[in-house]
C-alpha positions in Angstrom: 98.4 54.0 38.6 96.3 52.1 40.8 92.6 53.8 41.7 93.5 54.2 45.3 96.3 56.7 44.5 94.2 58.5 41.9 91.8 58.9 44.3 93.8 60.1 46.9 95.6 62.7 44.7 92.2 63.9 43.7 91.0 64.4 47.0 94.4 66.1 48.0 93.7 68.6 45.2 90.7 69.3 43.6 88.4 68.0 46.0 90.0 70.0 48.7 89.9 73.2 46.7 86.3 72.8 46.0 85.2 72.1 49.6 87.1 75.2 50.8 85.3 77.2 48.1 81.9 75.7 48.9 82.8 76.8 52.9 83.8 80.3 51.9 80.8 80.7 49.7 78.5 79.5 52.5 80.1 82.1 54.9 79.7 84.7 52.4 76.1 83.9 52.0 75.3 83.9 55.8 76.8 87.2 56.5 75.8 89.1 52.9 74.3 92.5 53.5 70.8 92.7 54.0 70.5 89.3 55.5 70.2 90.5 59.3 66.5 90.7 59.4 66.1 87.5 58.2 68.6 85.7 60.7 66.6 87.9 63.5 63.4 86.9 62.5 64.5 83.3 62.3 66.3 83.7 65.7 62.9 85.2 67.4 60.4 82.8 65.7 60.2 80.4 68.7 58.9 83.4 70.9 56.4 84.5 68.5 53.1 83.3 70.2 54.5 83.9 73.8 52.5 86.3 75.9 53.8 86.2 79.2 57.4 85.8 80.8 58.9 82.7 81.6 59.1 83.5 85.1 55.1 84.0 85.0 54.6 80.8 83.4 56.7 78.8 86.1 54.7 80.6 89.0 51.1 79.4 87.2 52.5 75.8 87.0 53.3 75.6 90.5 
């Protein structure tokens, strides 16, 4: 068996299985119970130092 055939067989079976398991593990990790506050904090972190709404800042610039 040449190396190309061996690597292709390996990629079609075990590597595919490992990648599917990695994907499912990542999804389970992202949607695990108790992670909602962490995701909300990360999503709102860019607004943490804002004191005025965006519309008011645009009027000040003009």
